[in-house]
C-alpha positions in Angstrom: 1.7 -3.6 69.5 5.4 -3.4 68.7 6.3 -3.9 65.1 9.0 -6.3 64.1 11.4 -5.7 61.2 11.7 -9.1 59.5 14.1 -10.2 56.6 12.7 -13.0 54.4 15.9 -14.6 53.0 14.6 -16.0 49.7 14.7 -15.1 46.0 12.0 -17.6 45.2 8.9 -15.4 44.4 6.5 -18.3 45.1 8.0 -18.9 48.6 8.0 -15.2 49.2 4.3 -14.9 48.5 3.5 -17.9 50.8 5.5 -16.5 53.7 4.3 -13.0 53.3 0.6 -14.2 53.2 1.3 -16.3 56.4 2.5 -13.1 58.2 -0.2 -10.7 56.8 -2.0 -10.5 60.2 1.1 -10.1 62.3 2.8 -6.8 63.3 5.8 -7.2 61.0 7.5 -5.0 58.4 9.0 -7.2 55.8 12.3 -6.8 54.0 13.9 -8.8 51.2 17.0 -9.1 49.0 15.8 -6.1 47.0 16.4 -4.0 50.1 20.0 -5.3 50.5 21.4 -5.6 46.9 25.0 -6.4 48.2 23.9 -9.2 50.5 26.0 -12.3 50.1 23.9 -15.5 50.2 25.0 -18.5 52.2 26.3 -21.5 50.3 23.8 -24.4 50.9 26.3 -27.0 52.2 23.9 -28.7 54.7 22.8 -32.3 54.2 19.3 -31.7 55.4 16.6 -29.1 54.8 16.9 -27.8 58.3 20.7 -27.4 58.0 20.4 -25.3 54.9 17.5 -23.2 56.3 19.6 -22.4 59.4 22.7 -21.6 57.2 20.7 -19.1 55.2 18.9 -17.6 58.2 22.1 -17.1 60.1 24.0 -15.6 57.2 21.4 -13.0 56.3 20.7 -12.1 60.0 24.4 -11.5 60.5 24.7 -9.1 57.6 21.4 -7.3 57.8 21.2 -7.1 61.6 17.5 -8.0 61.2 15.4 -10.9 62.6 15.5 -13.2 59.6 13.4 -16.1 58.3 14.7 -18.5 55.8 13.1 -21.5 54.2 14.5 -24.7 52.6 12.1 -27.1 51.1 11.8 -29.8 48.5 10.3 -33.0 47.3 11.2 -36.5 48.4 10.1 -39.5 46.3 10.2 -42.9 47.8 10.7 -44.7 44.5 13.7 -42.5 43.8 15.3 -43.2 47.2 14.3 -39.8 48.4 15.4 -37.8 45.4 15.4 -34.9 44.5 15.5 -34.0 48.2 17.7 -31.0 49.1 18.6 -30.8 45.4 15.1 -30.2 44.3 15.7 -26.7 43.0 18.8 -28.0 41.0 17.5 -31.4 40.0 17.7 -30.9 36.2 20.9 -28.7 36.6 21.6 -25.2 37.4 19.2 -22.5 36.1 16.6 -24.9 34.8 12.9 -24.1 34.7 10.3 -25.8 36.8 9.0 -27.5 33.7 12.4 -29.0 33.0 12.7 -30.3 36.7 9.3 -31.9 36.5 10.1 -33.5 33.1 13.2 -35.1 34.6 11.4 -36.4 37.6 8.5 -37.9 35.6 11.0 -39.5 33.2 12.8 -41.1 36.1 9.6 -42.4 37.6 8.4 -43.7 34.1 5.6 -46.2 34.5 6.0 -46.8 38.3 2.5 -47.7 39.3 0.4 -45.2 41.2 0.6 -47.2 44.5 4.3 -46.9 44.5 4.6 -43.2 43.7 4.5 -42.0 47.3 6.2 -38.7 48.0 6.3 -35.8 50.4 7.0 -32.1 50.5 9.4 -31.2 53.3 9.7 -27.6 54.5 12.2 -26.3 57.1 11.7 -22.8 58.3 14.5 -21.2 60.3 14.5 -18.0 62.3 17.6 -16.2 63.4 17.9 -13.3 65.8 21.2 -11.4 65.4 20.8 -9.5 68.6 20.8 -12.7 70.7 22.4 -15.3 68.4 19.2 -17.3 69.0 18.4 -19.7 66.3 15.3 -22.0 65.9 14.0 -24.2 63.1 10.5 -25.6 62.4 10.0 -28.6 60.1 6.9 -29.8 58.4 5.9 -32.4 55.8 2.9 -33.0 53.5 2.4 -36.6 52.3 1.1 -37.4 48.9 2.1 -39.0 45.6 3.4 -38.0 42.2 0.9 -37.7 39.3 1.6 -39.1 35.9 1.4 -35.6 34.3 1.1 -32.0 35.6 -2.3 -30.8 36.7 -3.6 -27.4 37.6 -2.5 -24.1 36.2 -0.9 -22.2 39.1 1.7 -23.0 41.8 5.4 -23.3 41.4 8.2 -25.8 41.6 6.9 -29.3 41.6 3.3 -28.3 42.6 1.5 -29.4 39.5 2.7 -33.0 39.8 2.2 -33.5 43.5 -1.0 -35.0 44.6 -1.8 -34.2 48.2 -3.1 -36.9 50.6 -5.9 -34.6 51.6 -9.4 -36.1 51.3 -10.0 -34.3 48.0 -7.0 -35.9 46.4 -6.4 -32.7 44.6 -3.2 -31.7 43.0 -1.1 -29.1 44.9 -2.1 -26.3 42.5 -5.8 -27.3 42.5 -5.9 -26.2 46.1 -6.1 -22.5 47.0 -2.8 -21.1 48.1 -3.7 -20.3 51.6 -5.3 -23.8 52.2 -2.5 -25.8 50.7 -0.9 -28.1 53.4 2.7 -26.9 53.0 1.6 -23.2 53.1 -0.1 -24.0 56.4 3.1 -25.7 57.6 5.1 -22.5 56.7 2.4 -20.4 58.3 2.4 -22.3 61.6 6.1 -21.7 61.9 6.0 -18.1 60.7 3.1 -17.2 63.1 5.1 -18.2 66.1 7.4 -15.2 65.5 6.1 -12.8 68.2 6.2 -15.5 70.9 9.6 -16.7 69.6 11.1 -13.2 69.6 9.9 -12.7 73.2 11.4 -16.0 74.2 14.8 -15.3 72.5 15.0 -12.0 74.2 14.2 -13.4 77.6 17.0 -16.0 77.2 19.6 -13.5 76.2 
């Protein structure tokens, strides 16, 4: 089977691990920012996760000339009118730690009761093909709620305070990485790559 060269346009090590794991059984050879030290990242000026994912995928594909996959994801909390949303990575300010972002979120929620702490993770996965200018985005969500304090000892971002609506009611980080709902959402989009590549080539 023909092997695809694929650029993963993220500097987030957690996302990189998830996407790479999703693609482990596919005939792809992965590249990253370390392989392109002078690559200029796209400014995230979109107003949705999908728009930002497409901006990043298109910019990296144009510069590397490689099929590129880019992800934009974050947490939406109903009691906070959808915040932090597309600013999830910068919610406590630039260059803040995961712990500082979680602290701000929990402080803003305060004593909001459990039944009103509904939230969801949203993930948009964009794929751009520089040879055909073909662009497609897949979006998935995982419903749940925000815990009153962090749980679990792994994960990244807001994982320790997000309680999945899965039957177990486990925190995000209490689930195994490959069985977590959002990882599966990323995986479903990523594993469509061979069929997507064939479709984009046929339509060029």
